C-alpha positions as CSV (number, residue, x, y, z in Angstrom):
1,M,27.5,45.0,-1.1
2,I,28.5,43.8,2.3
3,L,25.0,44.5,3.8
4,R,23.6,42.6,0.8
5,R,25.7,39.6,1.4
6,L,24.8,39.7,5.2
7,L,21.1,39.8,4.3
8,I,21.3,36.8,2.0
9,L,23.3,34.9,4.5
10,A,20.7,35.6,7.1
11,L,17.8,34.7,4.7
12,L,19.7,31.3,4.0
13,G,20.2,30.7,7.7
14,F,16.4,31.3,8.4
15,A,15.5,29.0,5.5
16,A,17.9,26.3,6.8
17,L,16.3,26.6,10.3
18,L,12.8,26.3,8.8
19,L,13.9,23.3,6.8
20,Y,15.4,21.6,9.9
21,G,12.2,22.2,11.9
22,Y,10.2,20.7,9.3
23,A,12.6,17.7,8.8
24,R,12.4,17.1,12.6
25,D,8.6,17.1,12.6
26,N,7.9,15.4,9.3
27,P,10.5,12.8,8.7
28,E,8.2,10.8,6.4
29,D,8.4,13.6,3.8
30,L,12.1,13.2,3.5
31,P,13.8,10.8,1.0
32,W,16.6,10.0,3.2
33,T,14.9,9.1,6.5
34,R,14.1,5.5,7.1
35,L,10.5,4.0,6.8
36,D,8.5,3.9,10.0
37,L,5.1,2.4,9.8
38,T,4.1,4.3,12.8
39,Q,4.4,7.7,11.1
40,P,1.9,9.0,8.8
41,I,2.0,8.6,5.1
42,G,4.6,11.0,3.5
43,A,5.7,12.1,0.1
44,F,8.3,9.2,0.0
45,T,6.5,6.5,1.9
46,G,5.4,4.6,-1.2
47,R,8.9,4.7,-2.6
48,K,10.3,3.3,0.7
49,L,7.7,0.5,0.8
50,A,8.9,-0.6,-2.6
51,E,12.4,-0.6,-1.5
52,L,11.6,-3.2,1.2
53,G,11.5,-5.8,-1.8
54,G,14.4,-8.4,-0.9
55,E,14.7,-7.1,2.6
56,G,12.4,-9.6,4.4
57,A,14.0,-9.3,7.8
58,R,13.9,-5.3,7.9
59,C,10.3,-5.5,6.6
60,K,9.3,-7.8,9.3
61,A,11.1,-5.7,12.0
62,L,9.0,-2.7,10.8
63,L,5.8,-4.8,11.2
64,D,7.0,-5.8,14.5
65,Q,7.7,-2.1,15.6
66,A,4.3,-1.1,14.5
67,G,2.6,-3.8,16.5
68,V,1.2,-5.7,13.4
69,G,0.3,-9.3,14.0
70,Y,1.5,-11.5,11.2
71,S,2.6,-15.1,10.5
72,A,5.7,-15.7,8.5
73,L,5.0,-18.0,5.6
74,P,7.5,-20.6,4.3
75,P,9.3,-20.1,1.1
76,R,7.8,-21.5,-2.0
77,R,9.2,-22.2,-5.6
78,D,7.1,-23.2,-8.6
79,G,9.6,-23.0,-11.4
80,P,12.3,-20.3,-12.0
81,Q,9.8,-17.4,-12.3
82,C,7.5,-18.1,-9.6
83,G,7.6,-18.3,-5.8
84,H,8.3,-16.2,-2.7
85,D,10.8,-16.2,0.1
86,E,9.6,-13.7,2.7
87,A,5.7,-13.7,2.4
88,V,3.4,-12.9,5.4
89,R,-0.2,-13.4,6.5
90,L,-1.4,-10.4,8.4
91,R,-3.4,-11.1,11.5
92,T,-5.9,-9.2,13.5
93,D,-4.4,-9.9,17.0
94,G,-2.3,-6.8,16.9
95,A,-2.7,-3.4,15.6
96,L,-4.9,-4.4,12.5
97,D,-8.8,-4.6,12.7
98,I,-9.5,-5.7,9.2
99,S,-9.6,-9.4,8.2
100,Y,-9.4,-10.8,4.8
101,R,-12.0,-13.1,3.0
102,P,-11.3,-15.7,2.1
103,P,-9.0,-16.3,5.0
104,G,-5.3,-17.3,4.7
105,L,-4.2,-14.4,2.4
106,G,-0.6,-14.4,2.0
107,T,1.5,-11.6,0.4
108,S,5.0,-10.4,0.2
109,C,6.1,-8.5,3.1
110,P,6.2,-5.1,1.4
111,V,2.6,-5.5,0.2
112,G,1.6,-6.5,3.7
113,A,3.3,-3.3,5.2
114,A,1.4,-1.3,2.7
115,L,-1.9,-2.9,3.3
116,A,-1.4,-2.1,7.1
117,L,-0.9,1.7,6.4
118,W,-3.8,1.6,3.8
119,E,-6.0,0.3,6.6
120,W,-4.9,2.9,9.2
121,H,-4.8,5.8,7.1
122,I,-6.9,5.5,4.1
123,V,-9.6,2.7,4.5
124,Q,-10.8,3.1,8.0
125,P,-10.9,7.1,7.8
126,A,-12.8,7.0,4.5
127,A,-15.3,4.4,5.8
128,L,-16.0,6.6,8.9
129,R,-16.5,9.4,6.9
130,H,-18.9,8.0,4.3
131,F,-20.7,5.5,6.5
132,G,-20.1,6.3,10.1
133,R,-18.8,2.7,10.5
134,K,-15.4,0.8,10.2
135,V,-14.6,-1.7,7.7
136,A,-14.7,-5.3,9.2
137,S,-13.2,-7.3,6.4
138,I,-11.8,-7.1,2.8
139,D,-12.8,-9.5,0.1
140,H,-10.1,-10.4,-2.2
141,F,-9.2,-12.6,-5.3
142,G,-5.9,-13.6,-4.0
143,S,-2.3,-12.8,-4.1
144,Y,0.1,-15.5,-5.3
145,S,-0.6,-17.0,-8.7
146,C,2.2,-18.3,-10.9
147,R,1.3,-16.6,-14.3
148,R,2.2,-14.1,-16.7
149,L,0.7,-10.7,-17.1
150,Y,-3.2,-11.0,-17.8
151,G,-2.7,-14.8,-17.9
152,R,-1.0,-14.8,-21.3
153,S,0.8,-17.7,-22.5
154,E,4.0,-15.5,-23.1
155,G,5.3,-12.0,-22.2
156,G,6.3,-10.6,-18.8
157,W,5.5,-12.2,-15.5
158,S,2.9,-10.9,-13.2
159,E,3.8,-9.5,-9.7
160,H,1.4,-12.1,-8.6
161,A,3.9,-14.7,-9.6
162,R,5.9,-13.5,-6.6
163,A,2.9,-12.9,-4.2
164,N,4.0,-9.1,-4.7
165,A,0.3,-8.0,-5.6
166,V,-3.2,-8.5,-4.2
167,D,-6.6,-8.1,-6.0
168,I,-9.1,-6.3,-3.7
169,A,-12.9,-7.2,-4.7
170,G,-14.8,-5.4,-2.1
171,F,-15.3,-4.3,1.5
172,R,-17.6,-5.5,4.3
173,L,-18.6,-2.9,6.9
174,E,-19.4,-3.5,10.5
175,G,-22.9,-4.9,10.5
176,G,-22.4,-6.7,7.2
177,E,-23.1,-4.1,4.4
178,R,-21.0,-4.8,1.5
179,I,-19.3,-2.6,-1.0
180,T,-18.2,-4.2,-4.2
181,V,-15.8,-3.0,-6.9
182,A,-17.9,-4.7,-9.7
183,G,-21.3,-3.4,-8.4
184,D,-20.5,0.0,-6.9
185,W,-17.6,1.6,-8.7
186,D,-19.7,3.8,-11.0
187,S,-22.2,4.8,-8.5
188,E,-22.4,8.3,-7.4
189,D,-23.5,7.4,-3.8
190,A,-21.3,6.9,-0.8
191,K,-20.2,3.7,-1.8
192,G,-18.8,4.7,-5.2
193,R,-17.2,7.7,-3.6
194,F,-15.5,5.5,-1.0
195,L,-14.1,3.1,-3.5
196,R,-12.7,5.9,-5.5
197,E,-11.1,7.5,-2.4
198,V,-9.5,4.3,-1.2
199,R,-8.1,3.7,-4.8
200,D,-6.6,7.2,-4.9
201,G,-5.1,6.6,-1.3
202,A,-3.7,3.3,-2.4
203,C,-1.7,5.1,-5.2
204,R,0.3,6.8,-2.4
205,L,1.5,3.4,-1.1
206,F,1.6,0.9,-3.8
207,A,3.9,1.1,-6.9
208,T,0.9,0.1,-9.1
209,T,-2.8,0.7,-8.4
210,L,-5.2,-0.3,-11.2
211,S,-9.0,0.0,-10.9
212,P,-12.0,-0.2,-13.4
213,D,-11.0,3.1,-14.8
214,Y,-7.7,1.2,-16.3
215,N,-9.5,-1.4,-18.4
216,Q,-12.1,-4.0,-18.4
217,A,-9.8,-6.7,-17.2
218,H,-10.1,-4.7,-13.7
219,H,-13.8,-4.1,-13.7
220,D,-14.4,-6.2,-10.6
221,H,-11.2,-5.4,-8.5
222,L,-8.4,-3.1,-7.5
223,H,-4.9,-4.5,-8.3
224,L,-2.3,-3.3,-5.8
225,D,1.5,-4.3,-6.1
226,Q,4.9,-3.4,-5.1
227,A,6.8,-3.7,-8.3
228,S,10.4,-2.9,-8.0
229,R,10.2,0.2,-10.2
230,G,8.2,1.9,-7.4
231,A,11.5,2.3,-5.5
232,T,12.7,4.7,-8.3
233,G,9.5,6.8,-8.0
234,W,7.9,5.3,-11.3
235,R,4.4,4.5,-10.1
236,G,1.2,3.4,-12.0
237,C,-2.1,4.9,-10.7
238,R,-5.3,4.4,-12.8
């Protein structure tokens, strides 16, 4: 009996050492460690990004730490349900290479932080694998829009009403070649595979990721947002 207890204690101690070593080398996979944009994407990165909602100062400090260039946008209010307080405009004078077309895209800071990680760990690696070239710019349909879900006259408000979402229409590679969600999503060539890969990668970073696989309303874009429910681990990916 004593030997059995000693063996169990030894096994528990060994397991604790293994867990400590893993936690030390992979902090991004632990729920209690603080978000660090310089670390790889981990099991809880998406949840931590969503938790940045309402913490503009901390979010901007994380962008600064990661060397991300950005401009802080002034607060905006368009009625009780619409507006933003801590929006940012990402720039390419720092750690980011991808620009946005049309220029001047402003998003909530948590969306901006997720876009930075998406570029580094998802979009550019996928572009190099499929095309041997990097993405130079991303085409978008905008972020802030004071409207309800699906543009309805009643019902819940869209995350776009707080600049907490962005609609991605396509990508332009170095050299000018275009990849569009509307034209290439269903193709079985490199363009279609690239689009589906970057959609799947976005699901790890955004609270909501919707593509043409979801419904006809998203036939021409990827909807990415950081809805507050993402902080609890409830994510939408389609």
